[in-house]
N, C-alpha and C positions, 0 to 999 in steps of 0.2 A: 504493500500500500504506500502511496506517495506520502511523504512526511512534509511538514511545514519547512523543514530545513532544506529538503530537496527543492521545494518550490522557489526559494529565494537564491539558490545557487545560480551562477552564470547570468546574473542580471546586474545592471548598472544602477538600479534604484538604491538610494541611500537609506534603506531601512534594513536593519540587520535581523537575523533570525531571532535574536533574543527580544526584539521588539514585538514579535508576533505571538499571539496566543495559538495553542494547538487547535486546529479546526478539522473536523472530519469531512467538510465540504468546501469546495472552492479554493483549494490551495493555490493552484496556478493563477487563479483570478486575483488573489491578494498580491502576488508578486508582479504579475504582468499587467494587470489592469486595476490598480488600487482604486481609481475613480469609480469604476463599475462596481467594485466590491462595496464601496461606501454607499452607493445607491441601493444595493440590496440590503445592506444593514439598516439604512433609514426606513426603507419600505417595510421591512419586518418590524421595526420598532413601532411604526404607526399602526400596523396590524395589532401589535400587543396592546397599545393604548385602547384600540377599539374593543379588544377582548376584556380589558380591565374595566371598561364602562359597564359591561354586562356580566361581570364576575359574580360567582355564587356568594362572594363575600360582600356584595354591594358594589356601588360605583367607586372604584378605587381612586379615580381621579379626584372625585369630590372628597373622599377620605384624606387624600394627600394635601388638599387645600385649594383645589381648583373650584372656580365658580362655573356652574353650567348656565349658559345664556341661551334661552330658547330662541329659535328664529322668528322673524315676523310671521304673523298669522297667514299672510298671503303667499308664503313661500313653502317649499317642500324640502329644504336643505336640513341637514342635521344640526343639532345644537353646537354652539361654540364653547370651547373650554378655555378659560382665561385665569391666569394666576399671577399675583404679585409676590415676589420673593427676594428679599435683600436688595431692593432697589432695581430688580429686574422684572420684566414682564414676559411671560411665556403664553403663547396662544397656540393651541393644538387644533389642527384640522385634518381631515382625511387626505387632503391634497398637499399638505406641507406643514411647516412649523415657522412661526414668527417669534423672534426673540429680540428684546431691546433692553438697554439699561440707560440710566441717567447720564452716564459719562460718554458712552461710545455711540449712542443712537441705536438703530434697529438693523436687523438682518433677517432675510427670508430665505428659507431652504425648502425648495419644492421637493415633493416626494420622489419624483423621477428626474434623473439627470445629475443630481448632486452638484448644483451650480449656485453657490452662495451669492446672494444679491443684497446690496446695501440699500437701506430705506432712505428716502429723501424727506426733508422737512422735520417737524417736531414729533413728539411722541404720539403714538396711535392711541386714541382715547375712545375707541368704538370697537364693537365686536367685528370679527372678520368671518363672514358667512360664506362668501365666494371670493374668487380671485379678484373680482372687481372691487372688493372692499379693501384690498391691499393699498398701501401708499405707493407713490411712484418709486420704482426700484431701478438700480443699475448695477452692473458688474463692477467690482472694485477697479479703480483706475490707478495709474502711477501715483504713489504717495498715499494710497489708501489701503495697501496690502496689510500693514500692521493692524489697522483698525478691523479689517475683515477677519484676520487671523484671530484676534483677541475675542471678537464676538462669537466666531464659530467655535473656538475652544471652550468659551464660557458656556455655550449651549450644550456642547458635548459633555462637559463636566457635570452640568445639571442633569442630563439624561442618565449619567452614571449614578448619581445620587438617588435618582428616582428608582432605578432598577435595584440598587442595593436595598432601598426601603421595601420594595415589593418582596424580595427574597427574605429579608429579616422578619417581615410581618406575616407572610403567608407561605413561606417555604419555597424551595426550589421546585418542588413537585407542582406547585400551582403554575409557575411559569412554563414548565415542561408541558403541562396539559393545555395551556393557552396556545402553545405553538403547534400542538398536534394537528389541528386542521390546516395549518399553514404549510406543513411539511409536504414536499412534492419532489419526486426524483429529478424533475427538470429545473428545480428552483435551488438557488444557493440559500441554505438554511444555516444560520448560526445557532448552535445548540444553547439551551437555556443556561447551562453552566459556564458558557463562555461569552455571554452577552456583554457583561461589564468589562471583561478583559479586552474584548474586541473594540469597544468604544474607547477604552483607554489607549489601545494601540493607535486608533484613528486620531485621537487628540495629540499624541506624540508626533504622528506623521504630519499633521497640520502645522505643528510648531516648527518642524524641521523644513517645511516646504517654503523656503525663502527665495525661490527662483533659481537656485543652483541645483536643486534636485529634479528628478523626473517624476515626482509623485503626481503633480498636477491637480491638487485638490482645491486650489483657489482660482 
């Protein structure tokens, strides 16, 4: 069986084997197409949040501190989940995640493509029900890379804390069960036991992605 060490050999990507968690799926994708792997990771995470809303333990997002904002009566979109935490705002949607803080502004990460975009203007003080509710966005320009990197790693670190809380409160078995319907032989699946480690790897990779690497996450 291919090991994670085999996957990173003979590549010029500046992520070492010790930076990577052991993964039973998608080894080559991590080394050869980390951008694509990050997309799979985010899509799976959004699936997990959807499962957490309907958990047998109740709505875990609400238990964690999110506010559920119902959509307008004349629309058929799902509720918006909004949270304020330590000066940061997190808004979860099925199509992506919006994150902002008082110091650095906002960042939007769409579910597919893993292409971080910076928000223009002031803080978002309204629910985001559709992509039309997002503020004006743009890809980071020259001189904005550090801001984008800090916002993205702050979001990733928050996701890590959330997943640690889920396992601490409800056990790794719960996360395993919530991933069971997601598992598919054609899909890259990050096992429940490696979700936090994989997000931590991604955070380190983003911090290293200063334009001299070939990771290409920004």
